[in-house]
C-alpha positions in Angstrom: 181.9 -47.2 186.0 181.0 -47.1 182.7 181.3 -50.1 180.6 184.4 -50.0 177.9 183.4 -51.4 174.2 185.8 -51.2 171.7 186.1 -48.1 168.8 185.7 -49.1 165.2 188.7 -47.7 163.3 189.7 -48.1 160.3 192.0 -47.0 157.6 189.3 -45.8 155.2 188.6 -42.4 155.9 185.7 -41.9 153.4 182.8 -43.9 151.7 184.5 -47.0 149.8 185.5 -45.2 146.3 184.2 -48.9 144.8 180.7 -48.6 146.8 178.4 -46.9 143.4 180.1 -49.9 141.2 179.3 -53.2 143.5 175.6 -51.5 143.8 175.5 -51.4 140.3 176.4 -55.0 140.1 174.1 -56.3 142.4 171.7 -54.4 140.5 172.3 -55.7 137.3 173.5 -59.1 137.7 171.0 -60.7 140.9 172.7 -63.2 143.2 172.0 -66.5 142.0 173.6 -68.5 144.7 172.1 -71.7 145.8 169.8 -71.9 148.6 171.2 -74.0 151.6 169.0 -76.6 152.8 168.7 -75.7 156.1 167.5 -71.9 155.5 164.9 -73.1 153.1 163.6 -75.8 156.1 163.9 -72.4 158.6 162.0 -70.3 156.1 158.8 -72.3 155.3 158.7 -73.4 159.6 158.2 -69.7 159.9 156.3 -68.9 156.7 153.9 -71.3 158.6 154.2 -69.3 161.9 153.7 -66.4 159.9 150.2 -67.5 158.1 149.2 -68.3 161.4 149.2 -64.8 162.7 146.3 -64.0 160.4 146.6 -60.0 159.7 149.1 -59.3 161.7 151.7 -56.5 159.8 155.1 -58.0 159.9 158.5 -56.7 161.7 162.0 -58.3 160.5 164.3 -57.9 163.3 167.6 -58.9 160.9 170.9 -60.4 162.8 168.5 -60.4 165.6 172.0 -62.0 168.3 170.8 -63.4 171.3 167.2 -61.9 170.7 167.0 -59.3 173.1 165.7 -56.6 170.2 163.2 -59.2 169.1 161.8 -59.8 172.5 161.4 -55.8 172.8 160.0 -55.1 169.2 157.5 -57.7 169.7 156.5 -56.2 173.6 156.6 -52.5 171.7 154.5 -53.7 168.7 151.7 -56.7 170.2 149.6 -55.8 167.0 152.6 -56.9 165.1 154.4 -60.3 164.2 158.2 -59.7 165.2 160.5 -62.6 163.4 164.7 -62.2 164.0 166.9 -64.2 161.9 170.3 -65.1 163.5 173.0 -67.7 161.6 174.3 -68.3 165.1 172.5 -71.0 167.1 174.7 -70.4 170.3 173.4 -66.8 170.6 170.1 -68.7 169.5 170.0 -70.6 172.3 171.0 -68.3 175.3 167.8 -67.6 177.7 167.0 -64.5 178.5 163.7 -65.8 178.9 159.9 -66.8 177.4 159.0 -65.0 173.7 156.2 -62.9 173.6 153.3 -64.9 171.7 153.9 -62.3 168.7 157.2 -63.2 168.5 159.5 -66.1 166.3 163.5 -66.2 166.2 164.9 -68.2 163.2 168.1 -69.8 162.7 168.9 -68.8 159.3 171.2 -67.5 157.2 170.1 -63.6 156.2 171.4 -63.7 152.5 169.1 -66.8 151.6 166.2 -65.6 153.9 165.9 -62.4 152.7 165.6 -64.0 149.4 163.0 -66.2 149.8 161.3 -64.2 152.3 161.6 -61.7 148.7 160.2 -64.4 146.5 157.1 -65.7 149.2 156.4 -62.3 148.8 157.3 -61.1 152.5 156.3 -56.7 152.7 157.6 -56.5 156.3 156.4 -53.3 157.4 159.0 -52.8 159.8 162.7 -53.9 158.9 165.9 -53.6 161.5 169.5 -53.7 160.8 171.0 -53.1 164.2 174.6 -53.3 164.7 175.8 -55.2 161.9 179.2 -56.2 161.9 181.3 -53.3 160.3 183.9 -55.0 158.8 186.2 -52.3 158.2 188.7 -53.2 156.4 188.3 -51.8 153.0 189.2 -54.8 151.5 186.0 -56.3 152.9 183.8 -53.9 151.5 181.7 -56.9 149.9 181.1 -58.4 153.0 179.4 -55.2 154.3 175.1 -55.4 153.4 175.2 -52.5 151.2 178.6 -53.8 149.3 177.5 -57.1 148.8 175.5 -58.6 146.2 172.0 -59.6 148.6 171.3 -55.8 149.2 168.4 -55.3 146.2 167.0 -57.8 147.7 166.4 -56.0 151.0 165.5 -53.1 150.1 163.3 -54.5 147.3 161.5 -56.3 150.7 159.7 -52.7 151.5 158.6 -51.4 154.4 160.3 -49.2 157.1 164.2 -49.5 157.1 165.9 -49.1 159.6 169.8 -49.3 160.7 171.9 -48.4 163.2 175.6 -48.7 164.0 178.7 -47.2 166.3 180.1 -46.3 162.9 179.6 -43.6 160.9 181.5 -44.9 158.1 178.9 -47.8 157.3 175.8 -45.5 158.0 176.9 -42.9 155.4 177.8 -45.8 152.7 174.6 -47.2 153.5 172.5 -44.2 152.9 174.5 -43.5 149.7 173.7 -47.2 148.4 170.1 -46.7 149.3 170.0 -43.4 147.0 171.4 -44.6 144.1 169.9 -48.6 144.0 165.9 -47.1 145.5 166.5 -43.1 144.4 165.7 -42.2 148.1 167.8 -40.2 150.4 168.2 -41.1 154.2 169.8 -39.0 156.6 172.7 -40.1 159.0 172.0 -39.1 161.9 173.5 -39.5 166.1 170.8 -40.6 168.3 170.4 -41.3 171.8 168.8 -44.4 173.2 168.7 -43.1 176.9 167.6 -46.6 178.9 165.8 -47.6 175.6 168.7 -49.2 174.3 167.1 -52.5 171.8 170.3 -54.5 172.2 173.2 -55.6 174.0 175.7 -53.9 171.8 173.7 -50.8 172.3 173.5 -50.6 175.6 177.5 -51.1 175.8 178.3 -49.0 173.1 176.3 -46.5 174.7 177.1 -46.5 178.0 180.8 -46.6 177.3 180.5 -43.2 175.9 180.6 -44.1 172.2 178.4 -41.9 169.5 175.7 -43.9 167.8 174.3 -43.1 164.2 171.4 -44.0 162.4 169.3 -44.6 159.2 165.5 -44.8 158.8 164.1 -44.9 155.0 160.5 -45.5 153.8 160.8 -48.0 151.0 158.1 -48.5 148.5 158.0 -51.2 146.9 160.3 -51.6 143.6 159.6 -54.4 141.7 162.7 -52.5 139.9 165.1 -53.4 142.4 163.0 -57.2 142.3 165.7 -59.8 141.5 164.9 -62.1 138.7 164.0 -65.5 139.6 
């Protein structure tokens, strides 16, 4: 029997009319929210672990949930150091077996962690945003990453950025925001993970017959996107 999963529904039928203004505001007014002490501590520990990995390229798994994707990415890329970040202690504490030696899970607020990573000179070669909360109500645009003030910092980290979602409109908005902020066009494409799903959500959506969408964009380091300290 196929799995069942809730399809994203929204009264919003196309890219949000306020998206361009939100992106411009994020570019012109860097986020000044104070950094949480617990994320500062988590970042310091992660940075020390990363330094201990030597010259291994870095992969970030942002919003990693229970860490299944972090484990798989570490197994697929044994030459890399893979860091999964999630704010939920409950999700991160679930037992899915030992982590590979080249992987680490971090409990932290992503908004703060991204800014600390950027200030710390991190330059991931790959950066994953796998099935972020879609916040489908139009009034919640500012809670989607493309409408959030931290968006320029996400792009400024550089590397190969990959977003996946079961809501095409989210990916379309993200592509428009990337083009506006970084001048890079990224195609929105449907994809079939087959039996190689990275996350529990991906497997559930795929097995229930939902179409899946992704965007992949290569981002060179862009100094103009780096928020002022």
